[in-house]
DONUVEX-825741 format. One record per residue: residue number from 1; residue in one letter; chain; x, y, z of N, C-alpha, C in turn. Coordinates in pm, 1 decimal, always signed. Example, Ala and Ser with C-alpha at 12.3 -4.5 7.8 and 13.67 -1.06 7.14 Angstrom:
BEGIN
n	res	chain	n.c1	n.c2	n.c3	ca.c1	ca.c2	ca.c3	c.c1	c.c2	c.c3
1	a	A	+1319.0	-569.0	+780.0	+1230.0	-450.0	+780.0	+1320.0	-330.0	+780.0
2	s	A	+1285.0	-225.0	+708.0	+1367.0	-106.0	+714.0	+1290.0	+3.0	+787.0
//
This chain:
BEGIN
n	res	chain	n.c1	n.c2	n.c3	ca.c1	ca.c2	ca.c3	c.c1	c.c2	c.c3
1	m	A	-3592.0	+1525.0	-11174.6	-3498.0	+1488.5	-11072.2	-3364.2	+1553.9	-11105.3
2	v	A	-3299.8	+1615.7	-11010.7	-3172.0	+1683.0	-11026.9	-3065.5	+1601.3	-10957.0
3	t	A	-2954.0	+1573.1	-11030.1	-2843.4	+1499.2	-10970.8	-2730.9	+1596.7	-10946.8
4	m	A	-2671.9	+1592.6	-10830.0	-2561.7	+1681.0	-10794.1	-2430.1	+1604.9	-10811.0
5	l	A	-2335.0	+1668.8	-10873.9	-2202.1	+1610.5	-10888.8	-2111.0	+1673.5	-10786.9
6	e	A	-2026.4	+1592.3	-10727.1	-1931.8	+1643.2	-10629.0	-1799.8	+1670.4	-10698.0
7	l	A	-1749.8	+1790.3	-10686.3	-1620.4	+1826.5	-10742.2	-1517.9	+1816.1	-10631.5
8	t	A	-1411.2	+1744.9	-10657.1	-1312.3	+1724.2	-10551.3	-1205.6	+1833.3	-10549.4
9	d	A	-1171.5	+1889.5	-10665.0	-1068.5	+1993.5	-10667.4	-1104.1	+2095.3	-10774.2
10	v	A	-1137.3	+2212.7	-10733.9	-1169.0	+2319.2	-10827.4	-1066.2	+2430.9	-10819.8
11	t	A	-946.6	+2395.4	-10774.3	-839.1	+2492.3	-10764.5	-800.2	+2536.5	-10904.9
12	p	A	-791.1	+2669.3	-10927.5	-748.6	+2715.1	-11060.5	-612.2	+2656.9	-11097.2
13	g	A	-603.5	+2605.1	-11218.6	-477.7	+2548.7	-11266.7	-457.3	+2403.1	-11229.3
14	a	A	-549.4	+2344.4	-11154.7	-535.5	+2204.3	-11117.1	-554.5	+2116.9	-11241.4
15	a	A	-476.5	+2010.2	-11251.5	-484.8	+1919.2	-11365.5	-612.9	+1837.8	-11357.0
16	c	A	-682.9	+1829.1	-11468.8	-805.7	+1750.8	-11471.0	-779.4	+1606.7	-11512.8
17	c	A	-665.8	+1583.2	-11573.3	-635.2	+1450.3	-11624.8	-494.1	+1411.5	-11585.2
18	a	A	-466.3	+1284.7	-11596.1	-331.9	+1236.7	-11567.8	-235.0	+1291.1	-11672.6
19	p	A	-111.9	+1318.9	-11634.4	-13.7	+1370.0	-11731.1	+25.3	+1260.9	-11830.5
20	l	A	+75.2	+1303.5	-11946.2	+121.9	+1209.5	-12047.6	+242.3	+1132.9	-11993.2
21	v	A	+251.9	+1006.7	-12027.1	+363.4	+925.2	-11979.1	+471.7	+908.9	-12084.9
22	r	A	+444.5	+955.2	-12206.8	+544.2	+954.4	-12313.8	+506.6	+1061.2	-12414.8
23	e	A	+599.4	+1089.7	-12503.2	+578.9	+1192.3	-12605.1	+477.0	+1142.8	-12707.9
24	p	A	+374.8	+1222.0	-12736.9	+277.8	+1180.7	-12839.3	+337.5	+1193.7	-12979.7
25	l	A	+269.9	+1139.1	-13075.6	+311.3	+1144.7	-13215.0	+317.4	+1290.8	-13260.5
26	g	A	+429.6	+1330.3	-13317.8	+446.0	+1466.6	-13365.9	+376.4	+1487.2	-13499.6
27	q	A	+365.1	+1612.2	-13540.6	+294.8	+1646.4	-13663.9	+357.0	+1579.6	-13786.8
28	a	A	+488.7	+1587.9	-13799.2	+555.9	+1530.1	-13916.5	+538.5	+1378.7	-13919.6
29	d	A	+554.2	+1313.3	-13804.7	+535.8	+1168.2	-13799.3	+391.4	+1130.6	-13827.8
30	a	A	+297.7	+1209.6	-13779.7	+156.1	+1182.1	-13804.6	+123.9	+1193.5	-13952.9
31	e	A	+179.2	+1294.4	-14019.9	+156.2	+1311.1	-14163.2	+217.1	+1196.3	-14242.3
32	q	A	+338.3	+1154.4	-14203.2	+404.1	+1043.3	-14272.5	+326.4	+913.9	-14250.6
33	l	A	+282.8	+889.2	-14128.6	+206.7	+768.5	-14098.5	+73.2	+768.0	-14172.0
34	a	A	+8.0	+883.2	-14179.4	-120.0	+892.1	-14251.0	-101.5	+860.4	-14399.0
35	a	A	+3.3	+913.3	-14460.3	+29.3	+885.6	-14602.4	+59.9	+737.3	-14623.1
36	t	A	+135.4	+680.0	-14531.9	+168.3	+538.5	-14540.6	+43.7	+452.1	-14525.1
37	l	A	-37.3	+485.1	-14425.4	-159.8	+406.9	-14403.4	-258.2	+424.2	-14518.2
38	k	A	-258.8	+542.4	-14578.6	-345.9	+565.2	-14694.1	-307.1	+471.7	-14808.8
39	a	A	-177.1	+451.1	-14827.2	-131.6	+359.4	-14932.2	-175.7	+216.3	-14902.8
40	l	A	-186.0	+181.8	-14776.0	-226.7	+46.4	-14737.8	-378.0	+30.0	-14729.1
41	a	A	-449.8	+140.0	-14718.1	-593.6	+135.1	-14689.2	-677.9	+102.3	-14811.3
42	d	A	-645.2	-5.2	-14875.0	-721.1	-50.8	-14990.8	-713.0	-203.0	-14992.4
43	p	A	-825.7	-271.2	-15002.4	-823.0	-418.4	-15000.1	-735.4	-479.7	-15109.5
44	a	A	-737.5	-422.9	-15228.3	-655.3	-477.3	-15337.4	-507.1	-463.4	-15305.0
45	r	A	-468.2	-351.0	-15248.1	-326.7	-329.7	-15214.8	-282.7	-423.1	-15102.8
46	l	A	-368.5	-442.0	-15004.4	-334.4	-535.4	-14897.2	-319.6	-677.3	-14952.1
47	r	A	-406.3	-714.0	-15045.5	-396.1	-846.8	-15106.4	-268.6	-858.3	-15189.9
48	l	A	-233.8	-753.0	-15263.1	-110.4	-755.8	-15342.1	+11.1	-775.7	-15251.9
49	i	A	+16.7	-702.2	-15141.5	+128.1	-719.1	-15047.6	+129.5	-861.5	-14993.4
50	s	A	+13.1	-913.8	-14961.6	+3.7	-1049.7	-14909.1	+51.3	-1152.5	-15011.5
51	i	A	+13.4	-1135.1	-15137.1	+55.5	-1228.9	-15242.0	+206.5	-1222.8	-15261.7
52	v	A	+260.7	-1101.4	-15268.6	+406.0	-1087.4	-15285.6	+477.8	-1147.1	-15164.8
53	a	A	+429.8	-1119.4	-15044.4	+492.6	-1171.8	-14922.7	+486.3	-1323.9	-14916.9
54	s	A	+383.2	-1382.5	-14975.3	+365.0	-1528.0	-14974.0	+439.3	-1598.0	-15087.3
55	s	A	+491.3	-1521.0	-15180.7	+561.9	-1577.7	-15295.8	+704.2	-1615.3	-15257.9
56	e	A	+762.5	-1703.4	-15339.1	+900.8	-1744.1	-15316.3	+991.7	-1621.9	-15317.8
57	d	A	+1079.2	-1613.1	-15219.7	+1172.2	-1499.9	-15202.7	+1099.3	-1366.5	-15187.1
58	q	A	+972.4	-1370.5	-15151.8	+890.0	-1250.1	-15135.0	+898.4	-1160.1	-15258.2
59	e	A	+888.6	-1224.3	-15374.4	+895.3	-1154.6	-15502.7	+795.8	-1218.5	-15598.4
60	a	A	+728.8	-1134.5	-15679.5	+631.9	-1186.3	-15776.0	+634.5	-1101.8	-15902.7
61	c	A	+611.0	-1168.9	-16014.8	+599.2	-1101.5	-16143.7	+459.6	-1039.5	-16152.5
62	v	A	+450.7	-925.8	-16215.7	+320.9	-861.0	-16233.2	+223.6	-955.4	-16303.8
63	c	A	+275.5	-1041.0	-16389.8	+188.8	-1134.8	-16462.3	+119.9	-1233.1	-16367.6
64	d	A	+178.6	-1255.6	-16250.6	+120.1	-1345.8	-16151.7	+28.8	-1274.5	-16052.0
65	l	A	+16.9	-1145.0	-16063.8	-61.5	-1067.8	-15967.3	-197.4	-1024.2	-16020.5
66	i	A	-218.0	-1030.4	-16148.6	-341.7	-977.8	-16207.8	-460.5	-1069.5	-16181.8
67	d	A	-448.4	-1197.0	-16216.3	-561.5	-1289.4	-16200.1	-608.2	-1305.1	-16054.9
68	p	A	-517.7	-1323.6	-15958.9	-564.9	-1342.9	-15820.9	-642.7	-1222.7	-15765.2
69	i	A	-610.7	-1103.0	-15812.7	-677.3	-982.8	-15762.5	-811.2	-962.1	-15832.2
70	g	A	-820.8	-1007.2	-15956.6	-947.2	-994.3	-16029.6	-975.2	-854.4	-16081.0
71	l	A	-869.2	-777.8	-16099.8	-882.2	-642.3	-16153.7	-806.7	-635.5	-16285.8
72	s	A	-831.2	-531.1	-16362.2	-762.8	-516.0	-16490.5	-614.2	-488.8	-16468.2
73	q	A	-536.5	-516.3	-16572.0	-391.9	-494.5	-16562.9	-356.9	-349.3	-16530.9
74	p	A	-421.5	-249.0	-16594.4	-387.9	-110.9	-16559.0	-419.8	-77.6	-16412.3
75	t	A	-527.9	-133.7	-16359.2	-564.0	-106.7	-16219.9	-463.9	-170.8	-16124.9
76	v	A	-424.7	-293.7	-16153.6	-324.4	-360.9	-16070.8	-192.2	-284.1	-16078.2
77	s	A	-155.2	-239.4	-16196.6	-31.7	-161.0	-16212.3	-37.9	-32.4	-16130.9
78	h	A	-152.6	+31.8	-16128.5	-167.8	+154.3	-16047.8	-146.4	+122.8	-15900.1
79	h	A	-209.8	+16.7	-15850.4	-194.3	-20.1	-15708.9	-49.0	-55.1	-15676.9
80	l	A	+16.9	-124.9	-15767.8	+157.6	-158.4	-15746.8	+244.5	-32.9	-15745.0
81	k	A	+211.7	+63.6	-15828.5	+286.2	+190.2	-15830.0	+270.1	+263.1	-15696.8
82	v	A	+147.2	+267.3	-15644.4	+122.7	+332.9	-15515.3	+204.0	+264.1	-15404.9
83	l	A	+202.2	+131.5	-15403.3	+276.5	+57.0	-15301.7	+427.5	+74.4	-15316.5
84	t	A	+473.7	+86.0	-15439.9	+616.5	+107.7	-15463.5	+657.4	+247.6	-15418.9
85	e	A	+577.5	+347.9	-15453.4	+608.4	+485.1	-15412.6	+603.2	+501.4	-15260.9
86	a	A	+518.3	+423.6	-15193.7	+509.2	+429.5	-15048.3	+621.6	+350.7	-14980.8
87	g	A	+699.1	+277.2	-15061.1	+814.1	+206.1	-15007.3	+786.6	+64.2	-14960.7
88	f	A	+668.2	+10.7	-14987.7	+635.9	-124.8	-14944.6	+687.5	-231.2	-15041.1
89	l	A	+701.4	-193.8	-15167.6	+751.7	-285.3	-15269.4	+865.5	-219.4	-15344.7
90	s	A	+958.0	-299.9	-15391.7	+1058.6	-250.5	-15485.5	+1029.0	-316.6	-15619.4
91	r	A	+1071.6	-252.4	-15726.2	+1038.9	-298.8	-15861.5	+1167.0	-317.6	-15940.9
92	s	A	+1173.7	-428.8	-16014.0	+1283.8	-449.8	-16108.2	+1224.3	-501.3	-16237.7
93	k	A	+1289.7	-468.1	-16346.1	+1239.2	-506.9	-16478.0	+1330.9	-614.7	-16534.1
94	r	A	+1269.8	-721.1	-16584.4	+1343.8	-830.2	-16647.5	+1277.3	-859.0	-16780.9
95	g	A	+1341.5	-815.2	-16885.5	+1281.0	-826.8	-17018.5	+1158.8	-736.1	-17024.2
96	t	A	+1045.7	-794.3	-17057.2	+923.4	-713.3	-17066.5	+841.6	-716.7	-16938.1
97	w	A	+884.3	-797.0	-16839.2	+806.6	-812.5	-16717.0	+865.9	-733.5	-16601.1
98	a	A	+777.5	-684.6	-16517.3	+818.0	-616.6	-16394.8	+798.9	-713.2	-16278.3
99	y	A	+897.7	-717.7	-16190.3	+892.2	-801.5	-16070.9	+888.5	-710.3	-15948.5
100	y	A	+806.7	-749.0	-15853.9	+790.0	-671.2	-15731.7	+835.4	-753.2	-15613.1
101	r	A	+914.2	-689.7	-15526.8	+968.1	-755.2	-15407.9	+922.4	-677.0	-15284.7
102	l	A	+886.1	-750.3	-15181.0	+845.4	-689.9	-15055.1	+964.5	-622.0	-14988.9
103	v	A	+941.5	-505.8	-14929.8	+1042.6	-435.4	-14851.5	+1001.8	-451.1	-14704.7
104	p	A	+1052.0	-554.4	-14636.2	+1008.2	-582.4	-14499.3	+1029.3	-466.0	-14403.1
105	e	A	+1134.8	-388.6	-14424.3	+1163.1	-276.0	-14334.7	+1048.7	-174.8	-14334.4
106	a	A	+980.9	-160.3	-14446.8	+869.8	-64.8	-14454.3	+756.1	-108.5	-14362.7
107	l	A	+726.6	-235.7	-14362.1	+621.7	-286.1	-14273.9	+663.9	-275.6	-14127.8
108	e	A	+792.5	-297.8	-14101.2	+842.5	-284.7	-13964.2	+833.6	-139.8	-13915.2
109	r	A	+860.7	-43.4	-14004.2	+849.6	+98.8	-13966.9	+707.5	+133.9	-13930.1
110	v	A	+610.3	+85.6	-14008.8	+469.2	+113.1	-13979.3	+433.1	+51.8	-13845.5
111	s	A	+477.2	-69.8	-13822.2	+449.8	-137.6	-13695.9	+507.3	-59.5	-13578.6
112	a	A	+630.6	-12.0	-13594.3	+694.1	+64.4	-13486.6	+622.5	+196.3	-13460.2
113	l	A	+581.2	+265.1	-13566.2	+509.9	+391.0	-13549.1	+374.3	+368.2	-13481.6
114	l	A	+306.9	+260.9	-13518.6	+177.7	+231.0	-13457.0	+194.2	+193.2	-13310.2
115	a	A	+301.2	+121.4	-13279.3	+326.7	+82.6	-13140.6	+357.3	+204.9	-13055.9
116	a	A	+422.0	+304.2	-13118.2	+458.2	+425.6	-13044.2	+342.1	+524.0	-13034.6
117	a	A	+240.7	+506.7	-13119.4	+129.0	+600.4	-13121.2	+36.1	+579.3	-13003.3
//
């Protein structure tokens, strides 16, 4: 059985789709968003952000982050370093302990970029 499709406009140069209604994500923004999302795209990192965000003053000592995640201290430290370099956490040292604080603006930037995408 052969089905025939009806073409309504075959004029050369005619638009096949509706025009864009806003500017799409540019190359530089796409690369930045991809790097940011890559830093978040790990269950342990998402849990670390959640724990820090749920802590008093949105700050937690590294000593309080190891047991809840169930990973070794070096692995947790690596994840915290990735999140800090991506701008989601800030780090301060007090004596021998490192404290991590949530950077809310970083999450807001990701939200804004996703809303614009």
